[in-house]
Wavefront OBJ file of the C-alpha trace (Angstrom):
o trace
v 68.754 87.799 103.950
v 66.666 89.122 106.965
v 65.377 85.601 107.719
v 68.893 84.449 108.461
v 71.488 84.980 110.580
v 75.145 83.682 111.205
v 78.114 83.172 113.039
v 81.744 82.576 112.836
v 83.624 80.162 114.927
v 87.420 80.255 115.182
v 90.289 78.339 116.745
v 88.668 74.933 115.986
v 90.647 71.995 116.279
v 91.851 70.645 112.787
v 90.291 67.446 113.627
v 86.682 69.105 114.523
v 83.977 67.897 112.299
v 80.762 69.317 111.368
v 78.922 66.462 113.276
v 80.666 67.518 116.342
v 79.548 71.269 115.951
v 76.042 70.083 115.220
v 75.586 67.958 118.218
v 77.091 70.564 120.590
v 74.486 73.166 119.373
v 71.624 70.854 119.270
v 72.843 69.941 123.157
v 72.348 73.579 123.769
v 68.961 73.873 122.434
v 69.446 74.706 119.014
v 67.741 72.104 117.043
v 67.347 73.932 113.990
v 71.077 73.607 113.141
v 71.647 70.715 110.481
v 74.726 69.563 108.597
v 73.667 71.925 105.756
v 73.943 75.007 108.014
v 77.610 74.385 108.914
v 80.836 74.906 106.788
v 84.223 74.307 107.844
v 87.485 75.768 106.635
v 90.988 74.753 107.185
v 93.635 77.567 107.804
v 96.913 75.955 107.371
v 99.152 78.778 108.406
v 97.290 79.121 111.610
v 97.046 75.274 112.300
v 93.125 75.462 113.192
v 89.948 75.535 111.367
v 87.201 78.186 111.056
v 83.535 77.448 110.685
v 80.318 79.351 109.224
v 77.047 78.456 110.795
v 74.154 80.089 108.784
v 70.483 79.374 110.042
v 67.145 80.188 108.773
v 66.148 82.016 112.085
v 67.066 85.855 112.509
v 67.423 85.320 116.220
v 69.968 82.329 115.914
v 73.155 84.238 116.255
v 71.904 86.632 119.216
v 70.575 83.709 121.235
v 73.604 81.735 120.683
v 76.020 84.472 121.896
v 73.806 85.060 124.958
v 74.061 81.335 125.761
v 77.763 81.150 125.298
v 78.336 84.235 127.813
v 78.092 81.650 130.707
v 79.247 78.562 129.013
v 81.664 79.039 126.167
v 82.199 76.240 123.431
v 85.092 73.843 124.241
v 85.739 71.297 121.751
v 88.685 68.905 121.532
v 90.378 70.695 124.539
v 90.177 73.994 122.609
v 88.040 77.095 123.767
v 86.297 78.068 120.511
v 85.744 81.746 119.814
v 82.524 82.735 118.222
v 81.132 86.178 116.622
v 78.456 87.269 114.701
v 78.388 87.600 111.133
v 76.504 90.127 108.802
v 74.897 88.353 106.136
v 75.437 89.766 102.528
v 73.996 88.740 99.258
v 75.666 87.592 95.878
v 76.575 89.714 92.986
v 78.176 88.707 89.478
v 81.454 88.182 91.239
v 80.017 85.913 93.659
v 79.091 85.810 97.446
v 80.038 88.897 99.843
v 80.613 89.237 103.377
v 79.941 92.378 105.327
v 81.544 93.156 108.560
v 80.235 95.978 110.939
v 81.617 94.672 114.224
v 84.943 96.518 114.298
v 85.865 100.123 115.532
v 89.031 102.087 115.426
v 89.931 104.136 118.282
v 92.599 106.840 118.350
v 94.189 109.424 120.580
v 97.162 111.840 120.719
v 100.246 110.516 122.447
v 101.501 112.177 125.609
v 103.803 115.220 124.572
v 105.261 118.450 125.754
v 105.943 121.968 124.235
v 109.169 123.857 123.898
v 109.451 127.589 123.242
v 112.529 128.665 121.583
v 113.876 132.435 122.158
v 116.173 134.173 119.603
v 118.193 137.307 120.011
v 117.028 138.420 116.381
v 113.715 138.002 114.556
v 115.589 136.995 111.190
v 117.253 133.976 113.356
v 113.998 132.813 114.553
v 112.522 132.897 110.931
v 115.578 131.043 109.448
v 115.477 128.314 112.298
v 111.794 128.012 111.413
v 112.574 127.542 107.653
v 115.089 124.996 108.409
v 113.190 122.938 111.036
v 110.058 122.951 108.821
v 111.386 121.059 105.985
v 109.964 117.636 105.545
v 113.357 116.150 105.490
v 114.641 117.813 108.964
v 111.567 118.155 111.267
v 111.714 114.566 112.584
v 113.071 114.047 116.000
v 113.123 110.882 118.169
v 110.287 109.274 115.836
v 107.913 112.345 115.804
v 107.178 114.945 113.424
v 107.603 118.399 114.923
v 104.966 120.748 115.137
v 106.691 124.104 114.683
v 104.870 127.632 114.463
v 106.091 131.150 114.677
v 104.748 132.564 117.987
v 105.895 136.300 117.625
v 109.106 138.305 117.275
v 112.201 136.176 118.004
v 109.979 133.385 119.163
v 109.124 129.738 117.943
v 106.655 126.948 119.488
v 107.903 123.461 118.982
v 105.123 121.013 119.702
v 104.801 116.937 119.900
v 107.868 116.708 121.655
v 108.495 113.215 123.557
v 108.049 113.427 127.116
v 111.632 112.378 127.675
v 113.140 115.175 125.691
v 115.598 117.438 127.541
v 117.303 120.490 126.588
v 120.671 119.250 126.020
v 119.093 116.707 123.284
v 116.948 119.113 121.818
v 119.732 121.909 121.235
v 121.821 119.015 119.598
v 118.755 118.555 117.144
v 117.902 122.155 116.226
v 119.754 123.677 113.287
v 121.906 126.766 113.406
v 121.366 129.544 114.562
v 120.650 128.366 117.957
v 118.342 129.595 120.367
v 119.302 132.088 123.068
v 116.537 130.410 125.533
v 114.547 127.397 126.040
v 111.346 127.109 128.120
v 109.022 124.300 128.488
v 105.266 124.547 128.378
v 103.179 121.975 130.281
v 102.740 118.413 129.429
v 99.596 117.455 127.286
v 98.414 114.293 129.662
v 99.257 113.135 133.103
v 99.002 109.591 131.972
v 101.625 107.679 130.299
v 101.287 106.260 126.671
v 100.801 102.656 128.255
v 98.150 104.133 130.631
v 96.232 105.713 127.759
v 96.286 102.452 125.810
v 95.024 100.269 129.096
v 92.202 102.844 129.575
v 91.008 102.789 125.911
v 90.854 99.100 125.877
v 89.030 98.751 129.297
v 86.488 101.375 128.073
v 86.281 99.132 125.040
v 85.691 96.026 126.970
v 82.749 97.512 128.756
v 80.695 97.757 125.737
v 81.148 94.153 124.538
v 83.145 91.160 124.176
v 86.257 91.677 122.276
v 87.347 88.484 120.068
v 90.780 89.723 119.001
v 93.541 91.271 120.966
v 93.665 95.093 120.466
v 97.190 95.681 119.102
v 98.311 99.383 119.287
v 99.377 100.994 115.610
v 101.753 104.379 116.063
v 100.493 106.576 113.349
v 102.908 108.251 110.803
v 104.686 111.333 112.618
v 104.204 109.690 116.148
v 101.780 112.108 117.419
v 98.700 109.553 117.448
v 98.135 105.977 118.566
v 95.436 103.834 116.868
v 94.024 100.311 117.727
v 91.343 98.511 116.034
v 88.892 96.542 118.160
v 86.849 93.665 116.926
v 83.634 93.046 118.814
v 81.575 89.835 118.651
v 78.302 91.794 118.014
v 77.628 94.929 115.591
v 75.542 96.326 118.321
v 78.491 96.493 120.723
v 80.641 98.179 118.212
v 77.842 100.792 117.556
v 77.567 101.649 121.181
v 81.140 101.837 121.513
v 81.290 104.640 118.874
v 78.230 106.406 120.412
v 79.453 106.357 123.974
v 83.424 106.824 123.380
v 83.753 108.995 120.343
v 84.953 112.474 121.232
v 85.636 111.907 125.121
v 88.737 112.202 127.040
v 90.951 109.313 128.061
v 92.692 111.720 130.621
v 90.701 114.009 132.326
v 93.546 116.343 132.723
v 93.934 116.695 128.973
v 91.670 118.495 126.150
v 92.568 115.694 123.984
v 89.430 113.923 122.892
v 89.458 110.093 121.687
v 88.422 109.714 118.122
v 86.206 106.301 117.949
v 84.913 105.535 114.358
v 83.085 102.359 113.016
v 85.276 100.211 110.737
v 82.874 99.159 107.820
v 84.189 96.661 105.791
v 82.906 94.110 102.826
v 84.945 91.378 101.062
v 84.065 90.559 97.655
v 84.569 86.920 96.331
v 86.524 87.445 93.063
v 87.686 84.994 90.290
v 91.391 85.082 90.422
v 91.712 85.292 86.482
v 89.307 88.246 86.547
v 91.094 90.137 89.004
v 94.155 89.766 87.316
v 92.435 91.045 84.137
v 91.116 94.233 85.870
v 94.323 95.073 87.731
v 95.236 97.943 85.391
v 91.701 99.434 86.152
v 91.671 98.568 89.762
v 94.911 100.085 90.858
v 93.793 103.715 89.662
v 90.626 103.213 91.759
v 92.653 101.937 94.706
v 94.588 105.287 94.550
v 91.624 107.509 94.035
v 89.375 106.241 96.739
v 91.884 106.569 99.237
v 92.847 110.254 98.256
v 89.339 111.350 98.018
v 87.205 109.532 100.502
v 89.787 107.634 102.818
v 88.667 104.121 101.799
v 91.090 101.202 101.375
v 90.669 98.491 98.658
v 92.922 95.542 99.159
v 93.238 92.569 97.239
v 94.568 89.299 98.355
v 97.023 87.134 96.454
v 96.283 83.536 96.707
v 98.606 81.914 94.199
v 97.335 78.923 92.551
v 93.612 79.255 93.764
v 90.703 79.770 91.553
v 89.002 82.384 93.788
v 90.344 85.311 95.898
v 88.757 88.447 97.717
v 88.821 91.920 97.502
v 88.329 93.911 100.705
v 86.963 97.307 100.898
v 86.906 99.340 104.159
v 86.781 102.646 105.765
v 85.283 104.772 108.413
v 82.171 105.867 106.729
v 79.271 103.870 105.265
v 78.700 106.365 102.367
v 82.109 106.278 100.876
v 82.634 102.457 101.187
v 79.374 101.667 99.577
v 80.373 104.150 96.653
v 83.805 102.295 96.283
v 82.098 98.997 96.539
v 79.822 99.897 93.916
v 82.772 101.092 91.474
v 84.693 97.543 92.315
v 81.415 95.664 91.454
v 81.164 97.657 88.269
v 84.633 96.529 87.233
v 84.034 93.049 88.317
v 80.859 92.790 86.019
v 83.037 93.332 82.865
v 81.707 94.050 79.622
v 78.779 91.933 77.851
v 80.153 90.757 74.418
v 77.864 91.679 71.657
v 77.744 91.162 67.805
v 76.389 94.928 67.234
v 72.782 93.582 67.767
v 72.795 92.162 71.321
v 74.763 89.497 73.317
v 76.224 86.503 71.554
v 73.740 83.611 71.653
v 75.484 80.870 69.617
v 75.739 77.675 71.676
v 79.155 77.068 70.597
v 80.255 79.830 72.998
v 78.649 78.089 76.102
v 79.968 74.716 75.816
v 82.777 73.388 78.019
v 84.828 72.360 75.269
v 84.900 75.943 73.854
v 86.773 77.161 76.910
v 90.282 76.447 75.704
v 89.467 78.636 72.512
v 88.160 81.389 74.444
v 91.148 81.319 76.620
v 93.410 81.390 73.740
v 91.600 84.133 71.909
v 91.626 86.473 75.119
v 95.217 85.984 75.890
v 96.109 86.993 72.221
v 94.479 90.226 73.084
v 95.020 90.827 76.583
v 91.559 90.295 77.485
v 89.855 87.489 79.855
v 86.647 85.874 78.550
v 84.207 84.611 81.028
v 81.642 81.998 80.240
v 78.627 83.344 82.432
v 76.548 80.000 81.855
v 73.991 81.453 84.355
v 72.959 84.429 82.206
v 74.393 82.805 78.866
v 76.425 85.631 78.185
v 80.423 86.160 77.634
v 81.904 88.641 79.947
v 85.062 90.457 78.766
v 87.686 91.897 81.068
v 90.418 94.249 79.783
v 91.104 97.514 78.154
v 88.707 99.110 75.563
v 90.841 98.053 72.488
v 91.431 94.671 73.554
v 87.769 94.159 73.886
v 87.039 95.499 70.855
v 89.509 93.295 69.113
v 87.873 90.210 70.787
v 84.536 91.074 69.697
v 85.522 91.504 66.290
v 87.134 87.727 66.382
v 84.266 86.348 67.808
v 81.827 87.922 65.118
v 84.290 86.386 62.619
v 84.255 83.092 64.664
v 80.140 83.257 64.232
v 80.692 83.659 60.417
v 82.781 80.596 60.153
v 80.675 78.523 62.261
v 77.698 79.278 59.958
v 79.887 78.251 57.005
v 80.647 74.705 58.464
v 77.061 74.415 59.869
v 74.226 72.680 57.746
v 70.522 72.901 58.465
v 68.281 70.064 57.761
v 64.593 71.229 57.419
v 61.816 69.662 59.017
v 58.396 69.288 57.570
v 55.511 68.980 60.143
v 55.876 65.146 59.599
v 59.642 65.195 59.849
v 59.215 67.380 63.108
v 56.937 64.965 64.647
v 59.041 61.892 64.128
v 62.160 64.015 65.367
v 60.121 64.686 68.589
v 59.134 61.124 68.866
v 62.647 59.946 69.415
v 64.405 60.439 65.868
v 66.407 63.399 67.301
v 67.539 61.353 70.088
v 69.098 59.045 67.721
v 70.740 61.691 65.924
v 72.320 62.743 69.119
v 73.504 59.192 69.807
v 74.933 59.041 66.422
v 77.006 62.611 66.513
v 77.028 63.826 70.183
v 75.051 66.634 71.757
v 77.660 69.313 70.930
v 77.525 68.627 67.140
v 73.658 68.942 66.701
v 70.890 71.286 67.845
v 67.168 70.984 67.530
v 65.951 74.441 66.462
v 61.884 74.596 66.896
v 62.066 78.258 68.008
v 62.590 79.701 64.508
v 60.622 78.980 61.165
v 61.187 76.720 59.421
v 62.152 74.108 62.208
v 65.406 72.656 61.493
v 68.543 70.362 62.993
v 71.640 72.438 62.748
v 74.603 70.142 62.048
v 78.190 71.278 62.841
v 80.130 69.205 60.273
v 80.353 68.031 56.630
v 77.633 67.754 54.124
v 77.813 64.110 54.670
v 77.020 64.416 58.042
v 73.815 66.279 57.089
v 72.807 63.439 54.753
v 73.339 61.150 57.473
v 70.797 63.413 59.710
v 68.280 63.060 57.189
v 68.618 59.444 56.643
v 68.152 58.990 60.617
v 64.811 60.843 60.595
v 63.531 59.121 57.350
v 64.227 55.580 58.965
v 62.099 56.695 62.094
v 59.446 57.853 59.772
v 59.716 54.552 58.065
v 59.446 52.599 61.292
v 56.516 54.532 62.305
v 54.555 53.924 58.983
v 51.275 51.881 59.924
v 51.259 52.947 63.782
v 48.778 55.275 65.343
v 49.705 58.997 64.779
v 49.051 61.686 67.243
v 49.388 65.219 67.236
v 51.575 67.470 69.191
v 48.906 67.875 71.955
v 48.048 64.399 71.912
v 44.447 65.391 71.984
v 41.185 64.378 70.059
v 39.808 67.817 70.450
v 40.775 69.751 67.394
v 40.260 73.036 69.658
v 43.419 71.958 71.573
v 45.270 72.627 68.492
v 44.930 76.255 68.562
v 47.061 78.637 70.520
v 45.198 79.852 73.576
v 46.565 83.250 73.169
v 46.229 84.109 69.217
v 43.506 81.332 68.665
v 45.395 80.195 65.574
v 47.477 77.154 64.849
v 50.464 77.139 66.946
v 53.430 78.675 65.385
v 56.682 77.116 66.876
v 54.600 75.019 69.261
v 55.744 74.885 72.824
v 53.768 72.229 75.051
v 53.196 73.321 78.778
v 53.521 70.911 81.615
v 49.637 71.229 81.905
v 49.299 69.788 78.248
v 48.393 72.740 76.445
v 50.144 74.193 73.231
v 51.134 77.745 72.610
v 52.816 79.533 69.895
v 56.510 80.369 70.986
v 56.216 84.077 70.396
v 52.829 84.232 72.250
v 54.349 82.424 75.480
v 57.361 84.770 75.150
v 55.031 87.647 75.092
v 52.868 86.492 77.955
v 56.014 86.026 80.103
v 57.623 89.361 79.250
v 54.643 91.691 79.570
v 53.092 89.897 82.547
v 51.897 92.421 85.378
v 50.421 89.867 87.871
v 51.904 86.620 89.098
v 51.868 83.681 89.314
v 51.562 83.267 85.406
v 48.536 81.018 84.575
v 47.883 78.894 81.426
v 45.014 80.320 79.464
v 44.305 76.953 77.908
v 40.529 75.841 77.383
v 39.413 79.543 77.123
v 41.423 80.496 80.218
v 39.655 77.978 82.336
v 42.846 75.831 83.273
v 44.227 78.472 85.278
v 47.256 76.037 86.029
v 50.338 78.234 87.141
v 53.197 78.115 84.415
v 56.152 76.454 86.244
v 59.814 77.559 85.754
v 60.467 74.770 83.303
v 57.790 76.032 81.012
v 59.138 79.510 80.928
v 62.787 78.376 80.680
v 61.975 76.821 77.461
v 61.392 79.971 75.605
v 62.981 82.821 77.575
v 66.711 83.958 77.083
v 68.934 84.064 80.148
v 68.288 87.645 80.688
v 64.732 87.490 79.851
v 64.522 84.916 82.417
v 66.011 86.777 85.254
v 63.869 89.851 84.406
v 60.720 87.610 84.851
v 61.984 86.335 88.248
v 62.701 90.095 89.329
v 59.390 91.153 88.061
v 57.640 88.272 90.058
v 59.788 89.078 93.204
v 58.945 92.954 92.893
v 54.907 91.944 92.492
v 55.170 89.685 95.453
v 56.745 92.364 97.781
v 54.426 94.875 96.689
v 51.604 92.924 97.524
v 52.497 92.276 100.813
v 53.461 95.778 102.341
v 53.006 94.603 106.061
v 55.489 91.699 105.445
v 58.391 93.374 103.571
v 60.043 96.960 103.446
v 62.433 97.982 100.985
v 65.704 99.430 102.385
v 65.312 103.318 103.100
v 68.363 104.204 100.911
v 67.171 105.625 97.552
v 67.826 103.362 94.613
v 68.905 100.559 96.883
v 67.129 97.310 95.834
v 67.577 95.250 99.020
v 64.613 94.517 101.315
v 63.797 92.798 104.447
v 61.110 91.074 106.574
v 59.286 93.444 108.881
v 59.412 92.440 112.625
v 56.962 93.346 115.278
v 57.665 96.217 117.936
v 58.302 93.697 120.838
v 61.107 91.960 118.726
v 62.789 94.472 116.568
v 66.016 93.307 114.677
v 68.666 95.193 112.854
v 68.858 94.674 109.188
v 72.541 95.404 107.862
v 72.103 96.108 104.105
v 74.917 94.746 102.197
v 73.904 97.017 99.295
v 74.261 100.528 100.878
v 75.755 99.408 104.160
v 72.959 100.935 106.008
v 71.550 99.809 109.173
v 67.837 99.676 109.650
v 65.275 98.634 112.412
v 63.066 96.273 110.874
v 60.313 97.410 113.060
v 60.114 101.172 112.857
v 62.388 101.472 109.799
v 64.741 104.034 111.603
v 68.459 103.685 112.131
v 69.792 101.581 114.914
v 68.484 102.474 118.648
v 70.116 99.913 120.690
v 68.641 99.538 124.136
v 65.602 101.616 123.601
v 62.227 100.365 122.050
v 60.896 101.817 118.961
v 58.607 104.120 120.742
v 61.034 105.374 123.048
v 63.290 106.052 120.115
v 60.629 107.958 118.364
v 60.126 110.000 121.345
v 63.937 110.859 121.670
v 64.286 111.926 117.800
v 61.337 114.154 118.230
v 62.961 115.651 121.450
v 66.076 115.988 119.304
v 64.634 117.814 116.447
v 62.990 120.227 118.827
v 66.211 120.878 120.859
v 68.213 121.270 117.524
v 65.601 123.796 116.263
v 65.828 126.009 119.463
v 69.768 125.688 119.220
v 69.802 126.817 115.746
v 67.603 129.509 116.426
v 69.750 130.796 119.525
v 73.108 130.567 117.581
v 71.515 132.585 114.660
v 70.303 135.215 117.337
v 73.483 135.472 118.917
v 75.763 135.007 115.814
v 77.420 131.701 117.238
v 79.426 129.743 114.578
v 80.965 126.481 114.739
v 84.519 126.147 114.553
v 85.421 125.004 110.777
v 87.892 122.418 111.859
v 86.550 120.670 114.930
v 82.795 121.828 114.924
v 82.675 123.403 118.546
v 80.415 126.516 118.739
v 82.215 129.811 119.065
v 80.602 133.100 120.426
v 82.309 136.348 119.689
v 81.638 138.620 122.563
v 84.007 141.676 121.498
v 87.447 142.311 120.304
v 88.959 141.812 116.879
v 87.959 139.503 114.403
v 90.910 137.330 115.191
v 89.300 134.248 116.822
v 91.132 131.183 118.328
v 89.464 128.066 119.088
v 89.802 126.923 122.595
v 89.124 123.323 121.696
v 91.346 122.687 118.645
v 93.520 125.922 118.913
v 93.202 126.632 115.434
v 93.467 130.430 114.098
v 90.046 131.754 112.510
v 89.136 134.816 110.435
v 85.820 135.851 111.788
v 85.009 137.638 108.289
v 84.990 134.486 106.372
v 85.724 131.629 108.794
v 89.018 130.626 106.939
v 91.479 128.825 109.228
v 94.887 129.723 109.593
v 98.346 128.401 111.331
v 98.959 131.503 113.425
v 97.913 134.602 114.830
v 100.280 136.552 112.310
v 99.019 134.932 109.208
v 95.303 135.555 110.612
v 96.119 139.329 110.895
v 97.784 139.379 107.613
v 95.110 137.662 105.987
v 92.426 140.189 107.351
v 94.282 143.116 106.116
v 95.182 141.971 102.673
v 91.593 140.330 102.061
v 89.188 142.223 104.355
v 91.126 145.626 104.687
v 90.666 145.403 108.421
v 91.070 143.593 111.755
l 1 2 3 4 5 6 7 8 9 10 11 12 13 14 15 16 17 18 19 20 21 22 23 24 25 26 27 28 29 30 31 32 33 34 35 36 37 38 39 40 41 42 43 44 45 46 47 48 49 50 51 52 53 54 55 56 57 58 59 60 61 62 63 64 65 66 67 68 69 70 71 72 73 74 75 76 77 78 79 80 81 82 83 84 85 86 87 88 89 90 91 92 93 94 95 96 97 98 99 100 101 102 103 104 105 106 107 108 109 110 111 112 113 114 115 116 117 118 119 120 121 122 123 124 125 126 127 128 129 130 131 132 133 134 135 136 137 138 139 140 141 142 143 144 145 146 147 148 149 150 151 152 153 154 155 156 157 158 159 160 161 162 163 164 165 166 167 168 169 170 171 172 173 174 175 176 177 178 179 180 181 182 183 184 185 186 187 188 189 190 191 192 193 194 195 196 197 198 199 200 201 202 203 204 205 206 207 208 209 210 211 212 213 214 215 216 217 218 219 220 221 222 223 224 225 226 227 228 229 230 231 232 233 234 235 236 237 238 239 240 241 242 243 244 245 246 247 248 249 250 251 252 253 254 255 256 257 258 259 260 261 262 263 264 265 266 267 268 269 270 271 272 273 274 275 276 277 278 279 280 281 282 283 284 285 286 287 288 289 290 291 292 293 294 295 296 297 298 299 300 301 302 303 304 305 306 307 308 309 310 311 312 313 314 315 316 317 318 319 320 321 322 323 324 325 326 327 328 329 330 331 332 333 334 335 336 337 338 339 340 341 342 343 344 345 346 347 348 349 350 351 352 353 354 355 356 357 358 359 360 361 362 363 364 365 366 367 368 369 370 371 372 373 374 375 376 377 378 379 380 381 382 383 384 385 386 387 388 389 390 391 392 393 394 395 396 397 398 399 400 401 402 403 404 405 406 407 408 409 410 411 412 413 414 415 416 417 418 419 420 421 422 423 424 425 426 427 428 429 430 431 432 433 434 435 436 437 438 439 440 441 442 443 444 445 446 447 448 449 450 451 452 453 454 455 456 457 458 459 460 461 462 463 464 465 466 467 468 469 470 471 472 473 474 475 476 477 478 479 480 481 482 483 484 485 486 487 488 489 490 491 492 493 494 495 496 497 498 499 500 501 502 503 504 505 506 507 508 509 510 511 512 513 514 515 516 517 518 519 520 521 522 523 524 525 526 527 528 529 530 531 532 533 534 535 536 537 538 539 540 541 542 543 544 545 546 547 548 549 550 551 552 553 554 555 556 557 558 559 560 561 562 563 564 565 566 567 568 569 570 571 572 573 574 575 576 577 578 579 580 581 582 583 584 585 586 587 588 589 590 591 592 593 594 595 596 597 598 599 600 601 602 603 604 605 606 607 608 609 610 611 612 613 614 615 616 617 618 619 620 621 622 623 624 625 626 627 628 629 630 631 632 633 634 635 636 637 638 639 640 641 642 643 644 645 646 647 648 649 650 651 652 653 654 655 656 657 658 659 660 661 662 663 664 665 666 667 668 669 670 671 672 673 674 675 676 677 678 679 680 681 682 683 684 685 686 687 688 689 690 691
């Protein structure tokens, strides 16, 4: 993936063609863009097209965005928006799409505080109880923050700036307060001014490709906007520079700016429907525990849809992604010994049978033709019933199939053209030539008469070949060529490679399965041949899973033999890798497995705007400062606020502390946070026997 880069174009005219985009980009100096690099998609509800341009050049996307800063794309009178896209890999479910260019930005709305005084303490407590009820503490669209201040006094926070005493008194429950006084406003700027200032700061870090729409949060105390940049670097810089900063210098309120990590998984609509009962609990769980959202899109009548997983922290998003992918993988159907291998289950004509069988048990059966396995989606009981039915079907197929045994001479005639005549007579779905098992045979699905007919076809081929020159399987006069190069015995289940040498089927399987060096080379002619075994050779003998394992082992061997060219992702157990770049041209690799961003030169996290060497010096300096700070905090008993993390030093006084940053009340004995000073003193007396 690190060899490619891609951009997404939007707002294209419906009449825009691939050729127009290619011509435009070539005219701007991007000659490597071809028709195969561009994919257009029409968006009917938005009356325009979007395009994906993916090029085998890791610098293509950055160079294009830099080129368009001065002269944007205009095609057919429309200005085209372009943004960089993170390239993700492919899983069992299909292609993935990673998105790291968005951030969420939130802040407190301007508010003010009212202090209510009562002529009796019981009245204040009664009012607190009534205002604090969930069904009665919302006023003018805001959820009130009501606390007990002291005897006969309440504090009411999160009030709208336009709230007056008359309106507040009408809202307050009985008994009414004897006096209402107002505290200072939280901000000097208005809500609109805060929003405009936040957007201006975001724009200073990069190009925003969508309008920032404010989203009032539940309770009315905060506002949030989502900003989407054209590049991930701009999003990272916005988080680094804006998080925990003040929009309004007259206020203690600090803006929260966090990355929005998102990945979309392409999913079969039928698979999604089958796992819905398992996906819905996962959706609830990930939101409750990790604040990660999983959203599936309804695309009625379409074969594929998408599942989007997004949140503000990479680790929980990656965790949720793994859980969703596990559901999408399904359960491989087995007969008790291993996956089903009968060719009947992997024919297009069998799909109706599998659909009917799955529907009767509430299970979706997917023919994974790439790996030659059946994947089952549904509940455990339904899957067990389907597997039992598949086993029964195998037994039924065996009853209706007949084996025509081939002696060595008949096998030779079958391989010379007899089997082609059998296929022509019966169709390829009803006959199978089995030369892997012993004895060699042709398996016929049909009646006894059909099996007799197959024997007659093979016999007729033998008769027509009488008197002609007979050749061995190896077509060689050298008898040594009739020995397997691995075991030096006459080949059992002979397999002929593309270089002309004949192996025992089990010997070739063993050589491929237990290989520890690549490429695999032919051992013919006493290992003098040395020709690489091609994919077509190993595909003849390996199962789908075995073939995939061989490719993975070959890839692993290739990467390990080139440590200066490739590097694995730094996250433990992540199998993604990237091509190493030189220090003069470092790039970011956005891993679609664990969602980590890594510099492809120094293999550290992002250091936008700094060279690798400068970043190393800064990291060393930070570590040294952290060590000094940790020692100083330990020597002076300085502790971090449990709520906001601000360091607190206790000089003297009692063990009731109030954080000057977030105003939370803290017990210095155990660092527990409480909602008021009264609760803190009560806690210290009952739990710690002192103040």
